[in-house]
C-alpha positions as CSV (number, residue, x, y, z in Angstrom):
1,M,-44.5,-46.2,26.5
2,A,-41.8,-48.7,25.8
3,L,-38.0,-47.5,24.9
4,L,-37.6,-47.6,21.0
5,R,-34.3,-49.1,19.7
6,Y,-33.2,-49.6,16.0
7,C,-33.9,-52.5,14.3
8,L,-31.3,-55.3,14.5
9,T,-30.9,-55.6,10.9
10,I,-27.4,-53.7,9.9
11,G,-27.7,-50.3,8.1
12,C,-31.7,-50.0,9.0
13,T,-32.6,-46.8,10.6
14,R,-36.1,-48.1,11.7
15,L,-36.9,-47.6,15.5
16,V,-39.2,-50.4,16.8
17,P,-39.7,-51.7,20.5
18,S,-37.6,-55.0,20.1
19,G,-36.3,-57.3,17.8
20,R,-36.6,-56.0,14.0
21,C,-38.8,-53.7,11.7
22,D,-41.6,-55.4,9.7
23,E,-39.9,-55.0,6.3
24,H,-36.7,-57.4,8.1
25,G,-39.0,-59.8,9.7
26,G,-40.4,-58.1,12.9
27,A,-43.9,-58.7,13.6
28,I,-45.2,-59.7,10.2
29,G,-41.8,-62.1,10.0
30,G,-42.2,-63.5,13.7
31,W,-38.9,-63.0,14.6
32,K,-38.1,-63.5,18.1
33,G,-34.3,-63.5,18.7
34,L,-33.9,-67.0,16.7
35,S,-33.6,-66.8,13.2
36,P,-36.5,-69.4,11.5
37,R,-34.1,-69.8,9.2
38,R,-31.9,-71.9,11.4
39,I,-30.9,-75.8,10.5
40,R,-30.8,-77.5,13.8
41,G,-30.5,-81.5,14.5
42,R,-30.1,-84.4,12.0
43,A,-29.8,-82.0,8.9
44,L,-27.3,-79.9,10.8
45,Q,-25.2,-82.8,11.7
46,A,-25.1,-83.9,8.0
47,L,-23.9,-80.1,6.7
48,R,-21.3,-80.1,9.4
49,A,-19.9,-83.8,8.4
50,D,-19.9,-82.7,4.4
51,L,-18.5,-79.0,5.1
52,F,-15.4,-80.8,7.0
53,R,-15.1,-83.8,4.5
54,R,-14.8,-81.1,1.7
55,E,-13.0,-78.1,3.6
56,P,-11.0,-79.7,6.9
57,L,-9.1,-76.6,7.4
58,C,-10.3,-73.5,9.1
59,R,-10.6,-70.9,6.5
60,V,-9.2,-67.9,8.3
61,C,-6.1,-70.1,9.8
62,Q,-5.4,-71.1,5.9
63,A,-5.4,-67.3,5.0
64,E,-3.1,-66.5,7.6
65,G,-0.3,-69.4,6.3
66,R,-1.1,-71.8,9.1
67,D,-3.2,-75.3,9.1
68,T,-5.4,-75.7,12.1
69,T,-8.4,-78.2,12.0
70,A,-12.1,-76.7,11.8
71,T,-14.6,-77.8,14.2
72,I,-17.1,-74.8,13.3
73,R,-19.2,-74.6,11.1
74,D,-19.7,-71.1,11.0
75,H,-22.4,-68.5,9.0
76,I,-20.1,-65.8,7.4
77,V,-23.0,-63.3,7.8
78,P,-24.8,-63.9,10.6
79,L,-28.2,-65.1,10.3
80,T,-29.7,-62.5,12.9
81,E,-27.7,-59.9,10.5
82,G,-29.5,-61.4,7.6
83,G,-27.0,-64.1,6.7
84,T,-28.7,-66.9,4.9
85,E,-28.0,-70.8,5.5
86,D,-26.8,-70.9,1.6
87,A,-23.5,-72.7,1.5
88,T,-21.9,-69.6,-0.2
89,N,-22.5,-68.3,3.6
90,I,-21.1,-70.8,5.6
91,Q,-17.1,-71.3,6.1
92,P,-15.3,-73.7,8.5
93,L,-13.5,-72.3,11.6
94,C,-11.4,-73.4,14.6
95,Q,-12.6,-72.5,18.0
96,S,-10.1,-69.7,18.4
97,C,-11.0,-68.3,15.1
98,S,-14.8,-68.7,15.7
99,D,-14.3,-67.2,19.4
100,R,-12.6,-63.6,17.7
101,K,-15.7,-63.6,15.4
102,T,-18.3,-64.1,17.7
103,A,-16.8,-61.3,19.7
104,T,-17.0,-59.1,17.2
105,E,-19.9,-60.1,16.1
106,S,-21.5,-59.7,19.7
107,Q,-20.1,-56.0,20.2
108,R,-21.9,-55.0,16.8
109,G,-25.1,-56.9,18.3
110,R,-24.5,-54.6,21.6
111,A,-24.2,-51.6,19.9
112,R,-27.2,-51.9,17.8
113,A,-28.9,-52.3,20.7
114,W,-28.3,-49.1,22.2
């Protein structure tokens, strides 16, 4: 018998063999570790260019009073935690801020996996 874990969606307490429960896109939604909603290729590059044209500085650094050029198109709520590709869920970050945010998200992911 497979070891059951909590659904990867934050706050969900359903136990599943892996990934997400049916309600959050598991077996029914076909979630296999990568979000099917992720944009890739030329479409992604066009969105990145548009974002950096509109908002060239890192949003986190600006809030802390620093001017740092943004190089990362970041999802505020990660796709793996139920975020979307909607423009309201996107922010420009510098590499340093992105690395810190990614480390925090990874810790949450590991905590969910256990």
